[in-house]
N, C-alpha and C positions, 0 to 999 in steps of 0.2 A: 184425499196427498199419497203420491207413492211411495216406495221403500226409498226411493234416494232422496225424497222429499225431507221423509222422514229422519233419516240418520243427518242431513242437512240441519234439521231442525233442534236434532239430537247435540248436533255439533254447537249451534248457537247457546241454546241453554246455557252448557259447561261453559263458553266462555261468560257467559252474564253471572254466573257462581261464581267463578276468579274475580269477580270484582269486590273488593274488599269494602264499597262503599254501601253497597246492599243490606239491607238490613236480617235478623235472621227470621222473620215471616217472612220476607222476600228470597230466600233462600230455601225455605220449606218446600214453598208452592211452584218454584225451580225443577226445584226436587222431583217432586212430584209429577211436572208436568212431563220432565224427563225421562222417567222412569212409565209413565203410560205410553209416549213415544217410541219408549226401546221394547215395548213386550207388541206393541202393532206392530211395529218392522221387524220384530224374531217372527210372530205369527204368519205375517206377508213372507217371514224367506224359507220360514216350515211348508208353507203350501207349496211354496217352487217346490222343492225338495221333496216334495211327494207328486209333483207333475212332472219333473224329472223321472224320474224312479217309475212311474207308470209309466211314460214313455220307452223308455229303456229295456222292461218288461215286455209292451206291447212288439217293442223291434226284435227283441231276441226271440220270443214267438214264432214271428214271421220268418224270423231268419233257420230254424230247426227244418 
């Protein structure tokens, strides 16, 4: 699953949590799933940031 899909999944889970008819048990399960999805998305974002920093570093070194 890519970053955008993880964000979309998180949005869907938030919508589910907003449903007043779900049980406490379901809420906890959805909440846990959402946190895991967000954590994975944050990791992907951090990895992308490191790649961009490395590219910028390499480009700066070439231009010197």
